[in-house]
N, C-alpha and C positions, 0 to 999 in steps of 0.2 A: 299478830297477823303476818308480820314480816318474816318471822321464823318459819311459819307454815308455808309461806310462799317460797322461801329459799329451799325448804325440804322438797316441796313438789317440783321445783325447777330441777333439782339435783336428780330426782327420781325420773322425771321426763327425759333428762339428758342421757341417763343410763339406758333407759328403755329405747330411746332413739338410736343409741349406738348399737345395742343389741339387734334392733331391727335393721340397722344399716348392714350388718354382716350378712343378713339374709336378703338384702335388697328390697325390704318391704317398708321402709320408713315413710314413703309417700302414702301408702295405704293407711298407715297409722295416723298420720297427720290428717288425712281426709276423714277418717272415722272420728277422730277427736273433734274436728271442726263440725261435723254433722251433729254430734252430741251437744256441742256449744250452741249451735243454731237452734236446736230443739229446746234446750234448757234456758237460754238467755231471756226469753220473754217472761218466764216464771220467775227467774231470779230478779229481774228488774222490777216487776210488779210487786214481789215480796218485799224488796227494799223500799218501794214507794209506800206500801201498806205500813211497814214498820215506821217510816218517817211520819206518816199521817197519825199513827197511834201515839208517837212520841209527843206530838203537838196536841192531840185530842184528849189524851188522858190527863185529867187535872192533877196537879202536883199534890193537892190536898188528899185526893183518893189514894195516891201512892203512899203518902206518909201515913195515912190512917189505917189502910188495909193491907199494904204489901211491904212496907219498909221494915227494917229490923225491929222497930218499936212495936209493930203489930204482933210480933211474937208468933205463938202458935196459930192464931187466926190467919196470918199470912201463909203459914205452911199449909193449912187446910185449903185456903182459897187457891193457892198455887197448885195443889194436887188436882183439885177439881178443874181449874183453868186449863191445866195440861191435858186432863182427860177429855175435855170437850173440843180441844184444838185438833181439828180434822184436816191438818195440812201435812204435806211432806216436809222433808228437812230443808228444802230451799226457802220455804215460807216460815216454818216454825222457828228455825234458829234466829233469823233476823228479828222476828217478833219477840222472842224470849230475851234476846240481847237488848232490844229496845226497852223492854220493861225493866230489866236489870239496870240498864244505863240511866233510866229515869229515877232510880232510887229504891227499887224493890230490894228487899233483904236477901242475903245469900241463901237462907233457909227457904224462903219463898221461891227463889229461882231454881234451886236444886229440886224442890218438890214439884215445881211446874215441869221442869225437864224430865223428871222421873215419871210424872203422871202422863206426859205426852208419850214417852217411849214404852211405858209398861201398861198403861190403862186406856189407851186410845179407843174410845167408844165406836169409832168407825170400823174397827176390826172385828167387833163382836159378832155381826151377822155371819161373816166368813168362818170365824173360829168355831162358833157354836154349831154351824152347819156341818163342818167337817169333824169336829171333836166332841160335840154335844154340849148342851146347855149346862149340865152339871159341871163339866170340866171348866167351862168358861167362867162360871160363877166362883168356883174354887180358886182358879188362877187370879181372878180379879180381886178377890178377898185377900189373898196372900200378898199380891202386889200392892194393893192399897196400903196395907200395913207397912210394907217396905218403903213406899214413897213417903208416908208420914214419918217413919223412923229416919230416913235419909234427910228429909227436910229439917227435922228437929235437931239431928246431929249437926248439920251444917249451920243452923241457927245458933246452937250452943258454941260451936267452934268460932263463929263470927263474933259472938259476945265475949268470949274468953281470950281469944288469941289475935283477932284482927282489930 
């Protein structure tokens, strides 16, 4: 997280200097602060939810169903868990990080993240409305296979190399 912070600090500094040449740095700071004020409640609540989940999810559940030892079962559960997670990135990443930090296996976590990004059920009504149900079902089928493959590959990598 420190490296990411340093990178963003550097990018912000460069953009601040570029805006300074045009005399618009104050506008940029105001726009950034407006976005911060709008996003901050969501970020804080997402972190609270992830903290509650960390305490609420029994360690035995993680070990039995989501840990490395769960194997392919964890990959399947991760894919479906990600699929039903209807949150944006401010909420999903802390939740997924909490589950991973609680002992979920790498394969489970990769499949959960893949399922969230590729199979989110909350997008289906919009997608099928604009592109058709046949297209949505085909895309979901292909992406489901990819999520399982990615989770399985990560699980095997975790077993063999980590």
